[in-house]
HTML snippet that shows the backbone in 3Dmol.js (N, CA, C, O; Angstrom):
<script src="https://3Dmol.org/build/3Dmol-min.js"></script>
<div id="view" style="width:600px;height:400px;position:relative"></div>
<script>
const pdb = `
ATOM      1  N   MET A   1       0.821  -1.190   0.000  1.00  0.00           N
ATOM      2  CA  MET A   1       0.000   0.000   0.000  1.00  0.00           C
ATOM      3  C   MET A   1       0.863   1.251   0.000  1.00  0.00           C
ATOM      4  O   MET A   1       0.558   2.215  -0.703  1.00  0.00           O
ATOM      5  N   TRP A   2       1.939   1.246   0.783  1.00  0.00           N
ATOM      6  CA  TRP A   2       2.824   2.402   0.862  1.00  0.00           C
ATOM      7  C   TRP A   2       3.375   2.738  -0.516  1.00  0.00           C
ATOM      8  O   TRP A   2       3.398   3.903  -0.911  1.00  0.00           O
ATOM      9  N   TYR A   3       3.822   1.714  -1.254  1.00  0.00           N
ATOM     10  CA  TYR A   3       4.384   1.924  -2.584  1.00  0.00           C
ATOM     11  C   TYR A   3       3.351   2.562  -3.507  1.00  0.00           C
ATOM     12  O   TYR A   3       3.673   3.497  -4.240  1.00  0.00           O
ATOM     13  N   TYR A   4       2.133   2.075  -3.480  1.00  0.00           N
ATOM     14  CA  TYR A   4       1.067   2.592  -4.334  1.00  0.00           C
ATOM     15  C   TYR A   4       0.792   4.070  -4.022  1.00  0.00           C
ATOM     16  O   TYR A   4       0.636   4.877  -4.938  1.00  0.00           O
ATOM     17  N   ASP A   5       0.734   4.424  -2.740  1.00  0.00           N
ATOM     18  CA  ASP A   5       0.474   5.810  -2.355  1.00  0.00           C
ATOM     19  C   ASP A   5       1.598   6.734  -2.819  1.00  0.00           C
ATOM     20  O   ASP A   5       1.335   7.852  -3.263  1.00  0.00           O
ATOM     21  N   CYS A   6       2.834   6.285  -2.722  1.00  0.00           N
ATOM     22  CA  CYS A   6       3.970   7.102  -3.170  1.00  0.00           C
ATOM     23  C   CYS A   6       3.934   7.290  -4.677  1.00  0.00           C
ATOM     24  O   CYS A   6       4.190   8.390  -5.168  1.00  0.00           O
ATOM     25  N   MET A   7       3.622   6.239  -5.415  1.00  0.00           N
ATOM     26  CA  MET A   7       3.587   6.329  -6.870  1.00  0.00           C
ATOM     27  C   MET A   7       2.463   7.256  -7.321  1.00  0.00           C
ATOM     28  O   MET A   7       2.619   7.971  -8.311  1.00  0.00           O
ATOM     29  N   ARG A   8       1.348   7.258  -6.620  1.00  0.00           N
ATOM     30  CA  ARG A   8       0.242   8.136  -7.004  1.00  0.00           C
ATOM     31  C   ARG A   8       0.679   9.591  -6.964  1.00  0.00           C
ATOM     32  O   ARG A   8       0.295  10.373  -7.833  1.00  0.00           O
ATOM     33  N   LYS A   9       1.466   9.962  -5.983  1.00  0.00           N
ATOM     34  CA  LYS A   9       1.910  11.342  -5.858  1.00  0.00           C
ATOM     35  C   LYS A   9       2.909  11.700  -6.950  1.00  0.00           C
ATOM     36  O   LYS A   9       2.919  12.834  -7.429  1.00  0.00           O
ATOM     37  N   LEU A  10       3.744  10.756  -7.347  1.00  0.00           N
ATOM     38  CA  LEU A  10       4.785  11.020  -8.339  1.00  0.00           C
ATOM     39  C   LEU A  10       4.240  11.064  -9.765  1.00  0.00           C
ATOM     40  O   LEU A  10       4.757  11.809 -10.598  1.00  0.00           O
ATOM     41  N   ASP A  11       3.220  10.288 -10.052  1.00  0.00           N
ATOM     42  CA  ASP A  11       2.756  10.095 -11.420  1.00  0.00           C
ATOM     43  C   ASP A  11       1.712  11.105 -11.886  1.00  0.00           C
ATOM     44  O   ASP A  11       1.128  10.913 -12.953  1.00  0.00           O
ATOM     45  N   ARG A  12       1.462  12.141 -11.156  1.00  0.00           N
ATOM     46  CA  ARG A  12       0.368  13.039 -11.493  1.00  0.00           C
ATOM     47  C   ARG A  12       0.691  14.053 -12.572  1.00  0.00           C
ATOM     48  O   ARG A  12      -0.217  14.751 -13.023  1.00  0.00           O
ATOM     49  N   GLU A  13       1.924  14.172 -13.007  1.00  0.00           N
ATOM     50  CA  GLU A  13       2.247  15.135 -14.052  1.00  0.00           C
ATOM     51  C   GLU A  13       1.803  14.598 -15.398  1.00  0.00           C
ATOM     52  O   GLU A  13       2.201  13.502 -15.795  1.00  0.00           O
ATOM     53  N   PHE A  14       0.978  15.365 -16.105  1.00  0.00           N
ATOM     54  CA  PHE A  14       0.528  14.943 -17.418  1.00  0.00           C
ATOM     55  C   PHE A  14       0.543  16.137 -18.355  1.00  0.00           C
ATOM     56  O   PHE A  14       0.550  17.290 -17.924  1.00  0.00           O
ATOM     57  N   ASP A  15       0.549  15.836 -19.643  1.00  0.00           N
ATOM     58  CA  ASP A  15       0.597  16.856 -20.687  1.00  0.00           C
ATOM     59  C   ASP A  15      -0.830  17.168 -21.132  1.00  0.00           C
ATOM     60  O   ASP A  15      -1.500  16.311 -21.706  1.00  0.00           O
ATOM     61  N   GLN A  16      -1.291  18.370 -20.875  1.00  0.00           N
ATOM     62  CA  GLN A  16      -2.656  18.758 -21.220  1.00  0.00           C
ATOM     63  C   GLN A  16      -2.884  18.714 -22.728  1.00  0.00           C
ATOM     64  O   GLN A  16      -4.007  18.467 -23.168  1.00  0.00           O
ATOM     65  N   ASN A  17      -1.848  18.949 -23.528  1.00  0.00           N
ATOM     66  CA  ASN A  17      -1.992  18.873 -24.985  1.00  0.00           C
ATOM     67  C   ASN A  17      -2.342  17.457 -25.439  1.00  0.00           C
ATOM     68  O   ASN A  17      -3.119  17.275 -26.376  1.00  0.00           O
ATOM     69  N   ILE A  18      -1.769  16.461 -24.775  1.00  0.00           N
ATOM     70  CA  ILE A  18      -2.082  15.061 -25.080  1.00  0.00           C
ATOM     71  C   ILE A  18      -3.528  14.763 -24.676  1.00  0.00           C
ATOM     72  O   ILE A  18      -4.250  14.091 -25.412  1.00  0.00           O
ATOM     73  N   VAL A  19      -3.949  15.254 -23.525  1.00  0.00           N
ATOM     74  CA  VAL A  19      -5.333  15.061 -23.078  1.00  0.00           C
ATOM     75  C   VAL A  19      -6.294  15.650 -24.112  1.00  0.00           C
ATOM     76  O   VAL A  19      -7.288  15.019 -24.471  1.00  0.00           O
ATOM     77  N   ASP A  20      -5.995  16.860 -24.588  1.00  0.00           N
ATOM     78  CA  ASP A  20      -6.860  17.506 -25.586  1.00  0.00           C
ATOM     79  C   ASP A  20      -6.915  16.695 -26.879  1.00  0.00           C
ATOM     80  O   ASP A  20      -7.980  16.570 -27.485  1.00  0.00           O
ATOM     81  N   ALA A  21      -5.767  16.138 -27.310  1.00  0.00           N
ATOM     82  CA  ALA A  21      -5.726  15.315 -28.522  1.00  0.00           C
ATOM     83  C   ALA A  21      -6.546  14.036 -28.332  1.00  0.00           C
ATOM     84  O   ALA A  21      -7.231  13.600 -29.257  1.00  0.00           O
ATOM     85  N   LEU A  22      -6.482  13.437 -27.149  1.00  0.00           N
ATOM     86  CA  LEU A  22      -7.265  12.234 -26.865  1.00  0.00           C
ATOM     87  C   LEU A  22      -8.763  12.528 -26.911  1.00  0.00           C
ATOM     88  O   LEU A  22      -9.547  11.713 -27.396  1.00  0.00           O
ATOM     89  N   LYS A  23      -9.150  13.686 -26.409  1.00  0.00           N
ATOM     90  CA  LYS A  23     -10.569  14.051 -26.404  1.00  0.00           C
ATOM     91  C   LYS A  23     -11.101  14.304 -27.808  1.00  0.00           C
ATOM     92  O   LYS A  23     -12.310  14.234 -28.028  1.00  0.00           O
ATOM     93  N   LYS A  24     -10.219  14.598 -28.764  1.00  0.00           N
ATOM     94  CA  LYS A  24     -10.631  14.848 -30.143  1.00  0.00           C
ATOM     95  C   LYS A  24     -10.764  13.564 -30.963  1.00  0.00           C
ATOM     96  O   LYS A  24     -11.273  13.602 -32.083  1.00  0.00           O
ATOM     97  N   LEU A  25     -10.314  12.419 -30.418  1.00  0.00           N
ATOM     98  CA  LEU A  25     -10.427  11.155 -31.151  1.00  0.00           C
ATOM     99  C   LEU A  25     -11.901  10.815 -31.345  1.00  0.00           C
ATOM    100  O   LEU A  25     -12.728  11.139 -30.492  1.00  0.00           O
ATOM    101  N   PRO A  26     -12.238  10.162 -32.461  1.00  0.00           N
ATOM    102  CA  PRO A  26     -13.636   9.770 -32.681  1.00  0.00           C
ATOM    103  C   PRO A  26     -14.076   8.728 -31.654  1.00  0.00           C
ATOM    104  O   PRO A  26     -13.310   7.835 -31.291  1.00  0.00           O
ATOM    105  N   VAL A  27     -15.312   8.856 -31.197  1.00  0.00           N
ATOM    106  CA  VAL A  27     -15.848   7.917 -30.208  1.00  0.00           C
ATOM    107  C   VAL A  27     -17.058   7.241 -30.816  1.00  0.00           C
ATOM    108  O   VAL A  27     -17.948   7.941 -31.299  1.00  0.00           O
ATOM    109  N   PRO A  28     -17.143   5.939 -30.822  1.00  0.00           N
ATOM    110  CA  PRO A  28     -16.132   4.995 -30.376  1.00  0.00           C
ATOM    111  C   PRO A  28     -15.070   4.789 -31.457  1.00  0.00           C
ATOM    112  O   PRO A  28     -15.322   4.990 -32.645  1.00  0.00           O
ATOM    113  N   LEU A  29     -13.886   4.387 -31.017  1.00  0.00           N
ATOM    114  CA  LEU A  29     -12.850   3.983 -31.964  1.00  0.00           C
ATOM    115  C   LEU A  29     -13.236   2.610 -32.505  1.00  0.00           C
ATOM    116  O   LEU A  29     -13.910   1.844 -31.817  1.00  0.00           O
ATOM    117  N   LYS A  30     -12.826   2.296 -33.703  1.00  0.00           N
ATOM    118  CA  LYS A  30     -13.131   0.994 -34.312  1.00  0.00           C
ATOM    119  C   LYS A  30     -11.844   0.209 -34.520  1.00  0.00           C
ATOM    120  O   LYS A  30     -10.829   0.768 -34.935  1.00  0.00           O
ATOM    121  N   SER A  31     -11.891  -1.082 -34.232  1.00  0.00           N
ATOM    122  CA  SER A  31     -10.752  -1.959 -34.483  1.00  0.00           C
ATOM    123  C   SER A  31     -10.891  -2.579 -35.869  1.00  0.00           C
ATOM    124  O   SER A  31     -11.918  -2.417 -36.527  1.00  0.00           O
ATOM    125  N   ALA A  32      -9.869  -3.278 -36.301  1.00  0.00           N
ATOM    126  CA  ALA A  32      -9.880  -3.935 -37.603  1.00  0.00           C
ATOM    127  C   ALA A  32     -10.994  -4.986 -37.683  1.00  0.00           C
ATOM    128  O   ALA A  32     -11.509  -5.262 -38.766  1.00  0.00           O
ATOM    129  N   ARG A  33     -11.359  -5.561 -36.558  1.00  0.00           N
ATOM    130  CA  ARG A  33     -12.418  -6.578 -36.521  1.00  0.00           C
ATOM    131  C   ARG A  33     -13.810  -5.971 -36.394  1.00  0.00           C
ATOM    132  O   ARG A  33     -14.804  -6.696 -36.340  1.00  0.00           O
ATOM    133  N   GLY A  34     -13.884  -4.654 -36.347  1.00  0.00           N
ATOM    134  CA  GLY A  34     -15.170  -3.985 -36.237  1.00  0.00           C
ATOM    135  C   GLY A  34     -15.641  -3.761 -34.810  1.00  0.00           C
ATOM    136  O   GLY A  34     -16.746  -3.264 -34.590  1.00  0.00           O
ATOM    137  N   SER A  35     -14.814  -4.123 -33.842  1.00  0.00           N
ATOM    138  CA  SER A  35     -15.173  -3.908 -32.440  1.00  0.00           C
ATOM    139  C   SER A  35     -15.103  -2.420 -32.105  1.00  0.00           C
ATOM    140  O   SER A  35     -14.254  -1.689 -32.617  1.00  0.00           O
ATOM    141  N   GLU A  36     -16.009  -1.994 -31.238  1.00  0.00           N
ATOM    142  CA  GLU A  36     -15.989  -0.613 -30.779  1.00  0.00           C
ATOM    143  C   GLU A  36     -15.130  -0.511 -29.530  1.00  0.00           C
ATOM    144  O   GLU A  36     -15.202  -1.366 -28.647  1.00  0.00           O
ATOM    145  N   ILE A  37     -14.318   0.536 -29.459  1.00  0.00           N
ATOM    146  CA  ILE A  37     -13.402   0.730 -28.342  1.00  0.00           C
ATOM    147  C   ILE A  37     -13.756   2.049 -27.663  1.00  0.00           C
ATOM    148  O   ILE A  37     -13.826   3.095 -28.307  1.00  0.00           O
ATOM    149  N   TYR A  38     -13.975   1.981 -26.357  1.00  0.00           N
ATOM    150  CA  TYR A  38     -14.313   3.158 -25.556  1.00  0.00           C
ATOM    151  C   TYR A  38     -13.259   3.357 -24.474  1.00  0.00           C
ATOM    152  O   TYR A  38     -12.598   2.403 -24.063  1.00  0.00           O
ATOM    153  N   PHE A  39     -13.104   4.575 -24.020  1.00  0.00           N
ATOM    154  CA  PHE A  39     -12.257   4.872 -22.875  1.00  0.00           C
ATOM    155  C   PHE A  39     -13.125   4.812 -21.622  1.00  0.00           C
ATOM    156  O   PHE A  39     -14.157   5.480 -21.546  1.00  0.00           O
ATOM    157  N   ASP A  40     -12.712   4.015 -20.645  1.00  0.00           N
ATOM    158  CA  ASP A  40     -13.432   3.922 -19.380  1.00  0.00           C
ATOM    159  C   ASP A  40     -12.811   4.930 -18.425  1.00  0.00           C
ATOM    160  O   ASP A  40     -11.672   4.757 -17.991  1.00  0.00           O
ATOM    161  N   ASN A  41     -13.540   5.959 -18.102  1.00  0.00           N
ATOM    162  CA  ASN A  41     -12.990   7.085 -17.359  1.00  0.00           C
ATOM    163  C   ASN A  41     -13.152   6.976 -15.849  1.00  0.00           C
ATOM    164  O   ASN A  41     -12.659   7.845 -15.130  1.00  0.00           O
ATOM    165  N   ASP A  42     -13.820   5.949 -15.339  1.00  0.00           N
ATOM    166  CA  ASP A  42     -14.175   5.927 -13.923  1.00  0.00           C
ATOM    167  C   ASP A  42     -13.385   4.947 -13.069  1.00  0.00           C
ATOM    168  O   ASP A  42     -13.846   4.604 -11.980  1.00  0.00           O
ATOM    169  N   LYS A  43     -12.240   4.486 -13.497  1.00  0.00           N
ATOM    170  CA  LYS A  43     -11.561   3.436 -12.752  1.00  0.00           C
ATOM    171  C   LYS A  43     -10.268   3.871 -12.069  1.00  0.00           C
ATOM    172  O   LYS A  43      -9.594   3.033 -11.470  1.00  0.00           O
ATOM    173  N   ARG A  44      -9.903   5.130 -12.134  1.00  0.00           N
ATOM    174  CA  ARG A  44      -8.619   5.547 -11.582  1.00  0.00           C
ATOM    175  C   ARG A  44      -8.787   6.762 -10.673  1.00  0.00           C
ATOM    176  O   ARG A  44      -9.841   7.397 -10.634  1.00  0.00           O
ATOM    177  N   TYR A  45      -7.724   7.059  -9.951  1.00  0.00           N
ATOM    178  CA  TYR A  45      -7.694   8.257  -9.123  1.00  0.00           C
ATOM    179  C   TYR A  45      -7.493   9.496  -9.996  1.00  0.00           C
ATOM    180  O   TYR A  45      -7.572  10.627  -9.517  1.00  0.00           O
ATOM    181  N   GLU A  46      -7.232   9.263 -11.287  1.00  0.00           N
ATOM    182  CA  GLU A  46      -7.108  10.324 -12.278  1.00  0.00           C
ATOM    183  C   GLU A  46      -7.924   9.891 -13.485  1.00  0.00           C
ATOM    184  O   GLU A  46      -8.265   8.714 -13.600  1.00  0.00           O
ATOM    185  N   SER A  47      -8.244  10.804 -14.383  1.00  0.00           N
ATOM    186  CA  SER A  47      -9.010  10.388 -15.557  1.00  0.00           C
ATOM    187  C   SER A  47      -8.135   9.501 -16.437  1.00  0.00           C
ATOM    188  O   SER A  47      -6.908   9.556 -16.353  1.00  0.00           O
ATOM    189  N   ILE A  48      -8.755   8.697 -17.267  1.00  0.00           N
ATOM    190  CA  ILE A  48      -7.989   7.818 -18.146  1.00  0.00           C
ATOM    191  C   ILE A  48      -7.138   8.636 -19.115  1.00  0.00           C
ATOM    192  O   ILE A  48      -6.035   8.225 -19.476  1.00  0.00           O
ATOM    193  N   PHE A  49      -7.653   9.798 -19.536  1.00  0.00           N
ATOM    194  CA  PHE A  49      -6.874  10.658 -20.424  1.00  0.00           C
ATOM    195  C   PHE A  49      -5.642  11.199 -19.709  1.00  0.00           C
ATOM    196  O   PHE A  49      -4.565  11.266 -20.300  1.00  0.00           O
ATOM    197  N   GLU A  50      -5.790  11.582 -18.450  1.00  0.00           N
ATOM    198  CA  GLU A  50      -4.639  12.052 -17.677  1.00  0.00           C
ATOM    199  C   GLU A  50      -3.636  10.928 -17.491  1.00  0.00           C
ATOM    200  O   GLU A  50      -2.427  11.161 -17.533  1.00  0.00           O
ATOM    201  N   HIS A  51      -4.125   9.711 -17.285  1.00  0.00           N
ATOM    202  CA  HIS A  51      -3.221   8.568 -17.134  1.00  0.00           C
ATOM    203  C   HIS A  51      -2.431   8.326 -18.419  1.00  0.00           C
ATOM    204  O   HIS A  51      -1.215   8.140 -18.375  1.00  0.00           O
ATOM    205  N   ILE A  52      -3.111   8.327 -19.549  1.00  0.00           N
ATOM    206  CA  ILE A  52      -2.440   8.101 -20.826  1.00  0.00           C
ATOM    207  C   ILE A  52      -1.449   9.224 -21.111  1.00  0.00           C
ATOM    208  O   ILE A  52      -0.379   8.978 -21.667  1.00  0.00           O
ATOM    209  N   ALA A  53      -1.798  10.454 -20.735  1.00  0.00           N
ATOM    210  CA  ALA A  53      -0.964  11.631 -21.006  1.00  0.00           C
ATOM    211  C   ALA A  53       0.145  11.818 -19.980  1.00  0.00           C
ATOM    212  O   ALA A  53       0.837  12.836 -20.000  1.00  0.00           O
ATOM    213  N   ASN A  54       0.325  10.852 -19.083  1.00  0.00           N
ATOM    214  CA  ASN A  54       1.383  10.928 -18.080  1.00  0.00           C
ATOM    215  C   ASN A  54       2.716  11.190 -18.775  1.00  0.00           C
ATOM    216  O   ASN A  54       3.043  10.530 -19.761  1.00  0.00           O
ATOM    217  N   LYS A  55       3.478  12.142 -18.270  1.00  0.00           N
ATOM    218  CA  LYS A  55       4.740  12.522 -18.914  1.00  0.00           C
ATOM    219  C   LYS A  55       5.743  11.378 -18.942  1.00  0.00           C
ATOM    220  O   LYS A  55       6.637  11.365 -19.788  1.00  0.00           O
ATOM    221  N   ASN A  56       5.609  10.413 -18.031  1.00  0.00           N
ATOM    222  CA  ASN A  56       6.512   9.255 -18.032  1.00  0.00           C
ATOM    223  C   ASN A  56       6.280   8.341 -19.231  1.00  0.00           C
ATOM    224  O   ASN A  56       7.137   7.513 -19.539  1.00  0.00           O
ATOM    225  N   HIS A  57       5.145   8.469 -19.913  1.00  0.00           N
ATOM    226  CA  HIS A  57       4.866   7.645 -21.083  1.00  0.00           C
ATOM    227  C   HIS A  57       5.526   8.190 -22.344  1.00  0.00           C
ATOM    228  O   HIS A  57       5.641   7.469 -23.335  1.00  0.00           O
ATOM    229  N   HIS A  58       5.956   9.437 -22.326  1.00  0.00           N
ATOM    230  CA  HIS A  58       6.684  10.070 -23.436  1.00  0.00           C
ATOM    231  C   HIS A  58       5.912  10.016 -24.757  1.00  0.00           C
ATOM    232  O   HIS A  58       6.507   9.777 -25.808  1.00  0.00           O
ATOM    233  N   LEU A  59       4.619  10.233 -24.717  1.00  0.00           N
ATOM    234  CA  LEU A  59       3.804  10.257 -25.931  1.00  0.00           C
ATOM    235  C   LEU A  59       3.811  11.644 -26.552  1.00  0.00           C
ATOM    236  O   LEU A  59       4.052  12.644 -25.875  1.00  0.00           O
ATOM    237  N   THR A  60       3.544  11.687 -27.845  1.00  0.00           N
ATOM    238  CA  THR A  60       3.407  12.958 -28.542  1.00  0.00           C
ATOM    239  C   THR A  60       2.001  13.033 -29.140  1.00  0.00           C
ATOM    240  O   THR A  60       1.285  12.033 -29.199  1.00  0.00           O
ATOM    241  N   ILE A  61       1.624  14.211 -29.574  1.00  0.00           N
ATOM    242  CA  ILE A  61       0.318  14.377 -30.222  1.00  0.00           C
ATOM    243  C   ILE A  61       0.261  13.541 -31.494  1.00  0.00           C
ATOM    244  O   ILE A  61      -0.793  13.010 -31.843  1.00  0.00           O
ATOM    245  N   LYS A  62       1.379  13.421 -32.180  1.00  0.00           N
ATOM    246  CA  LYS A  62       1.452  12.590 -33.387  1.00  0.00           C
ATOM    247  C   LYS A  62       1.099  11.127 -33.066  1.00  0.00           C
ATOM    248  O   LYS A  62       0.416  10.463 -33.845  1.00  0.00           O
ATOM    249  N   ASP A  63       1.567  10.641 -31.924  1.00  0.00           N
ATOM    250  CA  ASP A  63       1.244   9.275 -31.493  1.00  0.00           C
ATOM    251  C   ASP A  63      -0.262   9.113 -31.293  1.00  0.00           C
ATOM    252  O   ASP A  63      -0.842   8.108 -31.703  1.00  0.00           O
ATOM    253  N   ILE A  64      -0.884  10.094 -30.669  1.00  0.00           N
ATOM    254  CA  ILE A  64      -2.316  10.025 -30.379  1.00  0.00           C
ATOM    255  C   ILE A  64      -3.124  10.066 -31.679  1.00  0.00           C
ATOM    256  O   ILE A  64      -4.084   9.313 -31.839  1.00  0.00           O
ATOM    257  N   LYS A  65      -2.736  10.938 -32.597  1.00  0.00           N
ATOM    258  CA  LYS A  65      -3.458  11.051 -33.865  1.00  0.00           C
ATOM    259  C   LYS A  65      -3.362   9.769 -34.691  1.00  0.00           C
ATOM    260  O   LYS A  65      -4.227   9.510 -35.528  1.00  0.00           O
ATOM    261  N   ALA A  66      -2.327   8.970 -34.466  1.00  0.00           N
ATOM    262  CA  ALA A  66      -2.135   7.729 -35.221  1.00  0.00           C
ATOM    263  C   ALA A  66      -2.971   6.568 -34.682  1.00  0.00           C
ATOM    264  O   ALA A  66      -3.072   5.536 -35.346  1.00  0.00           O
ATOM    265  N   ILE A  67      -3.562   6.704 -33.521  1.00  0.00           N
ATOM    266  CA  ILE A  67      -4.291   5.600 -32.881  1.00  0.00           C
ATOM    267  C   ILE A  67      -5.391   5.013 -33.768  1.00  0.00           C
ATOM    268  O   ILE A  67      -5.425   3.793 -33.930  1.00  0.00           O
ATOM    269  N   PRO A  68      -6.298   5.815 -34.355  1.00  0.00           N
ATOM    270  CA  PRO A  68      -7.360   5.204 -35.172  1.00  0.00           C
ATOM    271  C   PRO A  68      -6.825   4.394 -36.355  1.00  0.00           C
ATOM    272  O   PRO A  68      -7.345   3.318 -36.651  1.00  0.00           O
ATOM    273  N   ALA A  69      -5.804   4.894 -37.024  1.00  0.00           N
ATOM    274  CA  ALA A  69      -5.231   4.165 -38.162  1.00  0.00           C
ATOM    275  C   ALA A  69      -4.560   2.869 -37.715  1.00  0.00           C
ATOM    276  O   ALA A  69      -4.660   1.848 -38.395  1.00  0.00           O
ATOM    277  N   ILE A  70      -3.886   2.912 -36.587  1.00  0.00           N
ATOM    278  CA  ILE A  70      -3.203   1.712 -36.075  1.00  0.00           C
ATOM    279  C   ILE A  70      -4.226   0.656 -35.665  1.00  0.00           C
ATOM    280  O   ILE A  70      -4.014  -0.534 -35.897  1.00  0.00           O
ATOM    281  N   LEU A  71      -5.324   1.080 -35.061  1.00  0.00           N
ATOM    282  CA  LEU A  71      -6.359   0.117 -34.666  1.00  0.00           C
ATOM    283  C   LEU A  71      -6.988  -0.561 -35.878  1.00  0.00           C
ATOM    284  O   LEU A  71      -7.314  -1.747 -35.829  1.00  0.00           O
ATOM    285  N   LEU A  72      -7.155   0.181 -36.948  1.00  0.00           N
ATOM    286  CA  LEU A  72      -7.761  -0.396 -38.155  1.00  0.00           C
ATOM    287  C   LEU A  72      -6.788  -1.274 -38.932  1.00  0.00           C
ATOM    288  O   LEU A  72      -7.189  -2.268 -39.537  1.00  0.00           O
ATOM    289  N   ASP A  73      -5.514  -0.908 -38.916  1.00  0.00           N
ATOM    290  CA  ASP A  73      -4.511  -1.674 -39.659  1.00  0.00           C
ATOM    291  C   ASP A  73      -3.166  -1.508 -38.984  1.00  0.00           C
ATOM    292  O   ASP A  73      -2.539  -0.454 -39.094  1.00  0.00           O
ATOM    293  N   LYS A  74      -2.709  -2.557 -38.274  1.00  0.00           N
ATOM    294  CA  LYS A  74      -1.440  -2.442 -37.558  1.00  0.00           C
ATOM    295  C   LYS A  74      -0.265  -2.226 -38.499  1.00  0.00           C
ATOM    296  O   LYS A  74       0.791  -1.768 -38.063  1.00  0.00           O
ATOM    297  N   ASN A  75      -0.424  -2.545 -39.776  1.00  0.00           N
ATOM    298  CA  ASN A  75       0.649  -2.312 -40.741  1.00  0.00           C
ATOM    299  C   ASN A  75       0.820  -0.834 -41.080  1.00  0.00           C
ATOM    300  O   ASN A  75       1.782  -0.459 -41.749  1.00  0.00           O
ATOM    301  N   SER A  76      -0.109   0.010 -40.621  1.00  0.00           N
ATOM    302  CA  SER A  76       0.042   1.440 -40.846  1.00  0.00           C
ATOM    303  C   SER A  76       1.172   2.008 -39.994  1.00  0.00           C
ATOM    304  O   SER A  76       1.646   3.115 -40.249  1.00  0.00           O
ATOM    305  N   LEU A  77       1.599   1.266 -38.996  1.00  0.00           N
ATOM    306  CA  LEU A  77       2.729   1.654 -38.157  1.00  0.00           C
ATOM    307  C   LEU A  77       3.978   1.032 -38.765  1.00  0.00           C
ATOM    308  O   LEU A  77       4.229  -0.160 -38.593  1.00  0.00           O
ATOM    309  N   LYS A  78       4.748   1.825 -39.463  1.00  0.00           N
ATOM    310  CA  LYS A  78       5.899   1.304 -40.194  1.00  0.00           C
ATOM    311  C   LYS A  78       7.195   1.349 -39.395  1.00  0.00           C
ATOM    312  O   LYS A  78       7.999   0.420 -39.477  1.00  0.00           O
ATOM    313  N   LEU A  79       7.415   2.415 -38.620  1.00  0.00           N
ATOM    314  CA  LEU A  79       8.667   2.578 -37.892  1.00  0.00           C
ATOM    315  C   LEU A  79       8.373   2.857 -36.432  1.00  0.00           C
ATOM    316  O   LEU A  79       7.388   3.516 -36.098  1.00  0.00           O
ATOM    317  N   ASP A  80       9.261   2.335 -35.544  1.00  0.00           N
ATOM    318  CA  ASP A  80       9.121   2.702 -34.147  1.00  0.00           C
ATOM    319  C   ASP A  80       9.912   3.989 -33.896  1.00  0.00           C
ATOM    320  O   ASP A  80      10.454   4.562 -34.841  1.00  0.00           O
ATOM    321  N   ARG A  81       9.988   4.441 -32.682  1.00  0.00           N
ATOM    322  CA  ARG A  81      10.630   5.712 -32.385  1.00  0.00           C
ATOM    323  C   ARG A  81      12.110   5.741 -32.761  1.00  0.00           C
ATOM    324  O   ARG A  81      12.642   6.801 -33.089  1.00  0.00           O
ATOM    325  N   SER A  82      12.775   4.596 -32.718  1.00  0.00           N
ATOM    326  CA  SER A  82      14.208   4.564 -33.026  1.00  0.00           C
ATOM    327  C   SER A  82      14.440   4.518 -34.541  1.00  0.00           C
ATOM    328  O   SER A  82      15.587   4.540 -34.986  1.00  0.00           O
ATOM    329  N   GLY A  83      13.375   4.453 -35.332  1.00  0.00           N
ATOM    330  CA  GLY A  83      13.518   4.422 -36.779  1.00  0.00           C
ATOM    331  C   GLY A  83      13.596   3.027 -37.348  1.00  0.00           C
ATOM    332  O   GLY A  83      13.758   2.863 -38.557  1.00  0.00           O
ATOM    333  N   LYS A  84      13.483   1.993 -36.487  1.00  0.00           N
ATOM    334  CA  LYS A  84      13.536   0.606 -36.951  1.00  0.00           C
ATOM    335  C   LYS A  84      12.175   0.169 -37.433  1.00  0.00           C
ATOM    336  O   LYS A  84      11.158   0.612 -36.901  1.00  0.00           O
ATOM    337  N   LYS A  85      12.136  -0.697 -38.438  1.00  0.00           N
ATOM    338  CA  LYS A  85      10.859  -1.250 -38.898  1.00  0.00           C
ATOM    339  C   LYS A  85      10.267  -2.149 -37.840  1.00  0.00           C
ATOM    340  O   LYS A  85      10.983  -2.871 -37.146  1.00  0.00           O
ATOM    341  N   VAL A  86       8.948  -2.100 -37.722  1.00  0.00           N
ATOM    342  CA  VAL A  86       8.256  -2.971 -36.768  1.00  0.00           C
ATOM    343  C   VAL A  86       7.535  -4.075 -37.490  1.00  0.00           C
ATOM    344  O   VAL A  86       6.893  -4.911 -36.854  1.00  0.00           O
TER     345      VAL A  86
END
`;
const viewer = $3Dmol.createViewer("view");
viewer.addModel(pdb, "pdb");
viewer.setStyle({}, {cartoon: {color: "spectrum"}});
viewer.zoomTo();
viewer.render();
</script>
């Protein structure tokens, strides 16, 4: 429990620009199989968008904008951050 409480205090920094980009995504998102994907906002001490936008995750707005295309076709993701093919 002590570890969890300490981590909660440390992990609260998030990028508001990432949160705004997440809120602009179409709802529901669609997967390649046609499944609908929703963000569940009620399960954390912070919103799910704040959790995803945590600065420790090192995400960019470009990463967020790519989510719908990646869900529909994983081959749309050609390179990882280091420039290597995935």
